[in-house]
C-alpha positions, 0 to 999 in steps of 0.5 A: 624325437617326439610328436605331440598334441594339445591333449597331452598326448605324446607319441615318441619314436624310440628305436627302429630298424636303420636301414629298413628300406633297403632291407625291405627292397632287398628281401623282396628282390632276393625272392626273385633273384639268384644274386648273393647278399652282398650284391643284394645289398648295394642296391641304390636308392632308385632300385630300393624305391622300385622294390618298395613299389613292387612289394605293395603292388603285388601285396608281397609284404612279407619283406616288410616284417624285417624291419621293426619300430618301437614307440613310446605314447605317453598321456594317452588313456586306458580307453585308447591303450586298451584299443592299442593292445587288440593289435596282436602282431606286436609287443606291449609294455604299459605303466603299471597301476599296481605299483605306480599312481601314474599322475594321480598323485601330480594332480592331487599335489596340485589340488593341495596347493590350490585349496591351502593343504600341505600333503607330503610329496611322497607317501612313505612308511607308516605316515603313507595312510596320513599322506594318501588321506591329505591327498583325499581331503585336497581332492574332495575340496578341490572337486567342491571348491575350485572354479570351473577353470581351475577344476577342468585344469586339475583334471587334464593333469591325471585325465584325458579330456575328450572333445565332447566335454568341451561345452562349460557345463559338461566339461565342469561337471566331468572334471568334477567327478573325475577329482571326486573320484580319485579323492575316494581312491586316496581315501581307500588308500588311507584305510590300508586297502592295496592299490591292486583293489582300489584301482578298481574305481580309477576311470578309463580315463586315467593317463597312462605310458605304453610302449609298443613294437610293431613291424613295418608289415603291421604298421602298413596293412593293419594298425595304420589302415584301421586306427587312422581311419575317421571311423576309428575312436577319436583318441586311438586315431590321433595316435596313429596319426602322430605315429605315422608323423614319427614314421615319415621322419625316418622312413618316408620311402616306406610310409609315405605310402601309408594311411587309412584302409581307404588308401591302402585298398586303393593302391591295391588296385592302381597300376602304381601306389600313390603317396597318402599326400597325394590323395590328400591333395586330390593328385590321386582319386579314389577308384574303389567304389566303397570303402571298408566302413562303406563310405561311397567312392566320391565322398571317401576324400573328404573323409580322409581329410576329416581324419588328418586334422588334429583335434583343433583342425589343424593338419596332421600331416607334416610340412616336409618329409625327411629320412635323414636322422638329423632331421630327428 
């Protein structure tokens, strides 16, 4: 199961606590009940919903910590991953650029094919330096000789292209610069420089892979509120919305109430929490005077609608939400 977008970023829910809604509800009920665990875990779906809502109404979110979710994000930039790892109640494992070349070699080999060079697919043994020089030459020729569209497509193999670079002239300069910098990286490797030092010149736009694990409380009270907001940097915001979509496929009972800080804080002020879709549709209004980013109440919904759209303007809210694993 994975959720992807048009800029090459994929978010996949790799593992999770299967019966998290029931565990969250049972743990919440346990704190005020004399019943044994076997009885507490027998609660039906209606009671699960009731106790989940109680946790949100009372701000009693410690039961959410008993649920765990592991995601794999592929194709995001190191700009994005650096923001992701700032979340402290989480575990992270990221692709190394000391031991791998990430997707840089794929870009170099594609460039070689376009400019008519035959480069080894893998740098091996004593011939590794020659292979690196071939990659460098392919990228250097590509950055100088290929047309704007080809250069842009090449760059997007290994690097994230921000939406602000979409204008033709800016995109061309951005892409040619990335290819030229990567050519220098491979030239350094061809001289015997170690990867751990040569990588210092690689732009932060380079694509990476990162696995992260968070519990339900960190997701609903910290990561999603902060990163789904329209004021978050565009790439981490996109990853957050894709993460939320993955959560909605397996546990909508829990995560239909998730959203940016405006939703999280407003729900704490209501007699009953409302689903994110209700805020987006206008069924539920905002009663808070301002959000944490100082957007005033009447303008919050427009801000939320903006945040909920992908980089192409398409909504990121799933058309249907289901807790059935077969929907995965």
